C-alpha positions in Angstrom: 9.4 27.0 10.8 6.2 24.9 12.5 4.7 29.0 13.1 4.4 29.0 9.3 1.5 27.8 7.3 2.8 25.1 4.3 2.7 27.5 1.4 4.8 30.2 3.7 7.0 27.7 4.6 7.7 26.5 1.0 8.0 30.0 -0.3 10.5 30.9 1.9 12.4 27.8 0.9 12.4 28.8 -2.3 13.4 32.5 -1.9 16.5 30.7 -0.6 16.6 30.6 3.1 14.6 29.0 6.2 13.5 30.3 9.7 16.2 30.0 11.9 18.3 27.5 9.9 19.1 30.1 6.9 20.5 27.1 4.3 21.1 28.7 1.3 20.0 27.0 -1.9 22.8 26.2 -4.1 22.0 25.1 -7.4 25.4 23.8 -8.8 26.2 22.1 -5.7 26.3 18.4 -5.6 26.0 17.3 -1.7 24.9 13.8 -2.8 24.0 11.8 -5.4 25.8 11.2 -8.9 28.9 12.4 -7.8 29.5 9.5 -5.2 27.3 7.2 -7.0 24.9 7.4 -3.7 20.8 7.2 -4.1 19.7 9.6 -1.1 16.5 8.8 -0.1 13.7 10.3 2.7 10.6 9.1 4.8 8.8 10.3 6.6 7.8 7.4 9.0 9.9 5.4 10.9 10.9 2.0 10.2 10.5 -0.6 12.9 12.1 -3.6 11.7 14.1 -5.3 9.2 12.7 -8.2 9.4 9.8 -8.0 6.6 7.7 -10.5 8.0 7.1 -8.6 11.6 7.2 -5.4 9.6 3.8 -3.5 9.1 4.4 -0.1 7.3 5.1 0.2 3.3 8.4 2.2 4.4 10.0 -0.7 6.1 8.9 -3.5 3.1 10.4 -1.0 0.2 13.6 -1.4 2.5 13.6 -5.0 2.5 12.6 -5.4 -0.8 16.6 -3.9 -1.5 17.4 -6.7 0.9 16.0 -10.2 0.2 14.3 -11.4 -3.0 11.4 -13.8 -3.4 10.9 -16.8 -5.8 8.8 -14.8 -8.7 8.9 -11.1 -9.2 6.5 -9.1 -11.1 7.1 -7.0 -13.7 5.1 -4.2 -13.5 5.8 -2.6 -17.1 3.9 -6.1 -18.5 2.2 -7.4 -15.7 4.1 -10.6 -16.0 5.4 -12.4 -13.1 8.2 -14.2 -13.7 11.2 -16.5 -11.5 13.3 -14.9 -9.5 15.0 -17.2 -7.0 13.2 -20.2 -8.9 14.4 -20.3 -12.4 11.0 -21.8 -13.1 7.6 -23.2 -11.7 4.8 -25.4 -12.7 1.7 -26.1 -11.1 1.0 -29.6 -10.2 -2.3 -29.5 -9.8 -5.2 -26.4 -8.2 -3.4 -26.3 -4.9 0.4 -27.5 -5.7 3.4 -25.2 -7.5 6.7 -26.9 -7.7 9.7 -25.0 -7.7 13.3 -25.3 -9.5 15.6 -22.9 -8.1 18.4 -21.0 -9.3 21.9 -22.8 -8.2 24.6 -21.0 -6.7 22.4 -18.0 -5.1 24.4 -16.6 -2.6 23.1 -14.9 0.8 24.6 -11.6 2.1 26.9 -13.6 4.7 28.2 -15.8 1.6 25.7 -19.1 2.5 24.5 -20.6 -1.0 20.7 -20.9 -0.9 19.4 -24.4 -1.2 15.6 -25.7 -1.0 16.5 -26.0 3.0 16.1 -21.9 3.2 12.9 -21.8 0.8 11.0 -24.7 2.8 12.4 -23.3 6.3 11.4 -19.8 5.7 7.6 -20.8 4.0 7.0 -23.4 6.7 8.2 -20.8 9.7 6.4 -17.8 8.5 3.2 -19.5 7.8 3.0 -21.3 11.1 0.3 -19.8 13.4 3.6 -19.6 16.1 5.2 -17.3 14.4 2.8 -15.0 13.8 3.3 -12.5 10.8 2.1 -9.5 10.7 0.2 -9.9 7.2 -1.3 -13.4 7.4 -2.8 -12.7 4.8 0.0 -13.0 2.7 0.9 -16.3 4.5 -2.3 -17.9 5.5 -3.6 -19.6 2.5 0.4 -21.9 2.7 -0.3 -25.7 3.9 3.4 -26.2 3.7 6.5 -26.5 1.9 8.4 -29.4 0.9 12.0 -30.5 -0.4 12.0 -32.7 -3.3 15.9 -32.1 -3.7 18.4 -29.3 -3.0 17.5 -27.6 -5.6 13.6 -28.2 -5.8 10.7 -27.3 -3.6 6.8 -28.0 -4.0 4.9 -25.5 -1.9 0.9 -26.7 -1.0 -1.8 -24.7 -0.8 -4.9 -24.8 1.9 -7.1 -24.9 -1.0 -6.8 -23.1 -4.9 -6.0 -19.8 -4.3 -5.7 -17.3 -7.1 -3.2 -14.7 -5.8 -0.7 -17.3 -4.8 1.7 -16.5 -7.9 0.9 -12.4 -6.9 1.5 -13.0 -2.9 5.1 -15.0 -3.9 6.3 -12.2 -6.2 6.5 -9.6 -3.4 5.5 -10.6 0.0 7.3 -13.6 1.1 11.2 -13.5 0.4 13.7 -16.1 1.5 15.8 -16.3 4.1 18.6 -18.1 5.4 17.7 -20.8 7.6 20.9 -21.3 9.4 21.5 -17.6 10.5 17.8 -17.0 11.2 17.8 -20.0 13.5 20.5 -18.3 15.0 19.9 -14.7 15.4 15.8 -14.8 15.0 13.4 -11.8 14.3 15.3 -9.5 16.9 18.3 -9.9 15.1 17.4 -10.3 12.0 15.6 -7.0 12.2 18.8 -5.0 12.4 21.2 -7.0 11.2 19.1 -8.8 7.7 21.0 -11.1 5.6 19.1 -11.7 2.1 19.9 -12.4 -1.6 19.0 -8.5 -2.4 20.8 -6.4 -5.1 22.1 -4.4 -1.9 23.3 -5.2 1.4 22.8 -3.7 4.5 26.6 -2.1 5.8 25.1 0.2 8.9 22.2 1.7 10.5 20.7 3.6 13.0 17.7 1.7 14.0 13.9 2.9 12.8 15.9 6.5 11.2 19.1 6.0 8.6 20.0 3.0 6.8 23.2 2.2 4.7 22.9 -0.1 1.8 25.7 -1.2 -0.8 25.4 -3.2 -4.0 25.6 -6.8 -3.7 28.7 -7.9 -5.8 27.7 -11.5 -5.6 24.0 -10.5 -6.8 23.1 -13.3 -8.6 23.1 -13.1 -12.9 19.7 -14.2 -13.1 17.7 -11.8 -11.0 14.9 -10.2 -13.2 15.8 -7.2 -10.7 19.1 -6.6 -12.4 22.2 -5.8 -11.8 21.6 -2.3 -9.7 23.2 0.8 -11.7 23.1 2.9 -8.6 26.1 1.4 -5.9 25.2 2.9 -2.7 21.6 4.0 -1.3 21.2 5.8 2.0 17.6 5.9 3.1 16.6 8.8 6.3 13.3 9.3 8.4 12.9 13.1 8.4 9.5 13.3 9.7 9.4 17.3 9.5 8.2 17.4 5.7 10.1 21.1 5.4 13.4 19.6 6.0 12.9 17.0 3.2 11.8 20.0 0.8 15.2 22.1 1.5 17.0 19.3 1.4 15.5 18.2 -2.2 16.1 21.8 -3.3 19.8 21.9 -1.4 20.4 18.7 -3.2 21.5 16.9 -0.3 18.4 14.2 -1.2 17.9 12.9 -4.5 14.3 11.3 -3.8 11.2 11.8 -1.2 7.6 11.0 -1.5 3.7 11.7 -0.5 3.5 14.9 -1.4 0.5 17.4 -1.0 -0.3 18.5 -4.6 0.2 22.3 -3.2 4.3 21.5 -1.9 4.7 19.3 -5.3 3.4 22.0 -7.5 5.6 24.9 -5.5 8.8 22.4 -5.8 7.8 21.5 -9.7 8.0 25.7 -9.9 11.2 25.6 -8.2 13.0 24.6 -11.4 15.5 22.5 -9.0 13.6 19.0 -9.1 11.8 16.7 -10.8 8.3 16.2 -9.9 6.1 13.2 -10.6 2.7 11.5 -9.4 1.9 8.5 -10.2 -1.6 6.7 -10.1 -1.2 3.6 -7.4 -3.8 0.3 -6.1 -5.0 3.0 -3.0 -8.5 4.2 -2.9 -10.2 6.3 -0.3 -13.6 5.2 1.2 -16.3 5.5 3.8 -17.9 2.5 5.3 -21.3 2.0 7.0 -22.8 0.0 9.3 -26.4 -0.7 8.8 -26.1 -2.9 12.2 -25.2 -0.3 14.2 -27.1 0.1 17.9 -28.5 -3.2 17.1 -30.0 -1.9 13.7 -31.8 1.3 15.5 -29.2 3.6 13.7 -30.5 5.9 10.9 -27.8 3.4 8.3 -30.2 0.6 9.0 -32.1 2.6 6.3 -31.3 2.2 2.7 -32.8 5.6 2.0 -30.3 7.2 4.3 -27.5 5.4 3.1 -28.4 6.2 -0.6 -28.7 9.7 0.6 -25.4 10.0 2.3 -23.8 8.6 -1.0 -25.6 11.3 -3.3 -24.5 14.4 -0.5 -20.9 14.1 -1.1 -19.7 16.1 -3.7 -16.5 14.0 -4.5 -15.0 15.6 -7.5 -15.1 19.2 -5.7 -13.0 17.4 -2.5 -11.1 16.1 -5.0 -10.1 18.8 -7.2 -9.6 20.9 -4.0 -7.9 18.7 -1.4 -7.0 15.7 -3.2 -4.7 16.5 -6.1 -4.6 16.1 -9.5 -4.6 12.4 -10.8 -6.9 11.3 -8.7 -10.6 9.6 -10.2 -13.3 8.8 -9.0 -15.0 5.4 -8.3 -18.1 3.6 -7.9 -17.4 0.3 -6.2 -15.4 -1.8 -3.9 -12.2 -2.0 -5.7 -9.5 0.2 -7.8 -10.6 0.2 -11.3 -6.9 -0.7 -12.6 -7.4 -4.1 -10.6 -8.2 -7.8 -11.9 -12.1 -8.4 -11.5 -12.9 -5.0 -10.6 -16.4 -3.3 -13.1 -18.1 -0.2 -12.5 -21.2 -1.3 -13.8 -23.0 -1.1 -11.1 -25.2 1.2 -9.2 -24.0 4.7 -9.3 -24.9 7.7 -6.9 -23.8 10.5 -8.6 -23.5 14.3 -6.4 -27.4 15.6 -6.3 -27.9 17.4 -3.4 -32.0 18.0 -4.0 -32.3 13.8 -4.2 -30.0 13.4 -1.3 -32.7 15.7 0.7 -35.7 13.9 -0.8 -34.4 10.7 0.6 -33.4 11.6 4.0 -37.1 13.3 4.2 -38.7 9.9 2.9 -36.4 8.0 5.0 -37.8 9.8 8.3 -34.9 12.4 8.9 -36.3 15.6 7.0 -34.2 17.5 10.0 -31.6 15.1 9.7 -29.8 13.8 12.7 -26.4 13.3 14.5 -23.6 11.1 13.3 -19.5 10.2 14.5 -17.4 9.9 11.3 -14.4 7.7 12.8 -11.1 8.2 10.3 -7.6 7.4 9.9 -4.8 8.0 7.6 -7.2 11.1 5.7 -6.2 14.7 5.6 -8.0 16.9 7.8 -9.6 19.5 5.2 -10.9 15.9 3.0 -12.6 14.9 6.1 -14.1 18.4 7.1 -15.7 18.9 3.2 -17.4 15.3 3.9 -19.0 16.9 6.7 -20.2 20.2 5.4 -21.3 18.3 2.5 -23.6 15.9 4.9 -24.8 18.9 7.3 -26.3 20.3 3.7 -28.7 17.1 4.7 -28.7 17.5 8.2 -26.1 15.0 9.0 -25.0 16.9 11.6 -21.2 14.9 11.7 -18.5 14.8 14.6 -14.9 13.1 13.6 -13.1 11.0 15.6 -9.2 10.6 14.3 -8.0 7.5 15.6 -4.8 5.8 14.2 -5.4 2.6 11.6 -5.2 -0.2 14.6 -7.5 1.4 16.7 -10.4 2.6 14.1 -10.3 -0.8 13.1 -10.5 -2.4 16.4 -13.8 -0.2 16.5 -14.8 -0.8 13.7 -14.7 -5.2 14.3 -16.0 -4.6 17.5 -19.3 -2.7 16.1 -18.7 0.1 18.3 -18.8 2.9 15.4 -21.3 3.6 12.3 -19.1 5.1 10.2 -15.3 4.6 8.9 -13.5 6.3 6.4 -10.2 5.3 6.0 -8.2 4.1 2.4 -7.2 0.7 1.2 -3.9 -0.1 -0.4 -4.5 -3.9 -1.5 -0.9 -4.5 -0.2 0.2 -3.4 -4.0 -2.0 -6.8 -5.1 -3.5 -5.8 -8.5 -6.6 -8.5 -7.7 -9.6 -7.3 -5.9 -9.5 -10.5 -3.9 -8.0 -9.1 -1.0 -10.0 -5.5 -0.5 -14.0 -6.8 -1.4 -13.4 -10.0 1.1 -12.2 -8.4 3.4 -14.9 -5.7 4.1 -17.9 -8.0 2.5 -17.1 -11.5 2.6 -16.4 -14.0 5.5 -14.8 -11.6 7.6 -14.8 -9.7 11.3 -15.2 -7.0 9.4 -18.3 -7.5 7.5 -21.3 -6.2 9.1 -23.9 -6.5 6.2 -23.6 -10.7 6.1 -25.2 -11.1 2.5 -24.9 -14.9 2.3 -25.2 -14.9 -1.6 -22.3 -11.8 -1.4 -20.1 -13.8 0.8 -20.3 -17.4 -2.0 -19.5 -15.3 -4.6 -16.9 -13.8 -3.9 -15.9 -17.2 -2.0 -15.9 -18.6 -5.4 -13.6 -15.3 -7.2 -11.7 -16.3 -4.1 -10.7 -19.8 -4.9 -11.6 -20.9 -8.2 -8.8 -20.8 -10.9 -10.5 -19.8 -13.8 -10.4 -16.0 -14.8 -14.2 -15.8 -16.3 -15.7 -17.5 -13.3 -13.7 -15.2 -11.0 -14.6 -12.5 -13.1 -18.1 -13.3 -13.1 -19.1 -13.6 -9.6 -17.0 -10.8 -8.0 -19.5 -8.6 -10.8 -22.3 -10.2 -9.1 -21.1 -9.2 -5.4 -19.9 -5.5 -6.5 -23.6 -5.0 -7.8 -25.4 -6.0 -4.8 -23.1 -4.4 -2.5 -23.4 -0.7 -4.4 -27.8 -1.4 -4.8 -27.3 -1.8 -0.7 -25.4 1.5 -0.5 -23.3 -0.2 2.0 -19.9 1.3 1.2 -19.5 4.5 -0.3 -16.4 4.9 -3.1 -15.1 8.4 -3.0 -11.5 8.5 -5.1 -7.8 6.6 -6.3 -4.7 8.2 -5.6 -1.5 9.4 -7.1 1.2 9.7 -5.3 3.7 13.0 -6.1 7.3 12.5 -5.5 10.2 14.5 -6.4 13.8 13.6 -7.5 17.0 14.9 -8.4 17.3 16.4 -11.9 20.0 13.6 -12.2 17.6 10.4 -11.3 15.5 8.4 -13.9 13.1 7.0 -11.9 9.7 5.9 -12.1 7.2 4.5 -9.5 5.3 1.8 -9.9 1.4 1.3 -9.1 1.8 -1.1 -5.8 3.6 2.0 -4.3 6.8 0.1 -3.8 9.6 2.3 -5.0 12.6 0.1 -6.4 15.5 1.9 -6.0 17.5 -0.9 -7.7 15.7 0.1 -11.1 17.0 3.7 -10.4 19.5 5.3 -13.2 21.6 8.5 -13.2 21.0 10.6 -16.3 
């Protein structure tokens, strides 16, 4: 199968066989799913651990959201953040939240959750010694304090507008006694939470069997799952996933390229859906590269790069339906995002004029470091820049390596994508690249100040005003090439009723059989 192109491989599947496997399609066969009340899902990427605070991959975090619960929960149908393990919450002041806990909530091992578990979890994962993988989720916490067995106060280091968002998805509560006994290694393979499903068995990293938790607390906004069993497998070969979907052995897969999604849809054997998500694509430009001697130090060169990239053509050809062009350092669906900024429409002649005015009529050589971007998109960008004389060499790196190179100022241009951890607010992405961070080489003091106000104010109007000023300044300087938003294509069994939310977290506990 690896010898076939994607299109030919898909054609073979739709014809009814797979090379070397001859797997016949069985349109009426019920090999999994509705008949045995089991939702079978597959990922391409491995799950490294089921300890939520030590996992970085989206796939592992999706599984963990079925095993654990948070104090709060975000209802994406309304955008409202509602109580979950906490039955209520109230701000005591700008840096203190008090939670009243639901009583009688059980962990999967039968232990009853109390304030001790909440305080232990939040103080543990926010401590420097614990070294949570996503520091951004915990670094704002000063301490958690027990008031009584069912009351907790959470103290922030400073006012943090994203506190409720973090508490609604990124801060699951662990059982104190159990975690003290097994630690992160034990929790990674034998997790115990309060979530709607409990783990029955697993093959580390590649297969997870979960069952609906019968003692799940009735007050949960997640509700009692309609489907009894979940089986999640890691199948790194896409064509294997497509074959199993078409044969009824899988009920859910995602991140399907547009051409393959169209082929699956034409088969008539599965449902194919697309959901707009928070993630955006970008190219970051470092004007201080090579001690400021790089062509990128010149504003007109940066503007020329913006004008030279035919973003709409690339979206139409390689990104897929539903993706939209963006003009600034955020996704338009996020709080605080505005596109009332300087825009750089595709204009090849304008780009060539700017290059000549900048002193580079014949162009120059430049390296573009990329991570997590399909090669055809990158090659299309390189081809566009070649038209204004920029000879672009492509250096593909893993995300961590590309980040290290960028932070070390060893590269001038970096292309990647950012999902804001599923948070519907620009407080993470904009400050990450242009606030007081080690990824900011522009270091505009006013931008840093405006973003700091936006990141700490509890007044929504004040936040929007300061974010708008920062976004306008960044666009005027052309320090960032905004590219496009993303959709996620996913395929479902015809028997399954399910919708993916914009934060890129699959909530199978909301799925139902038709």
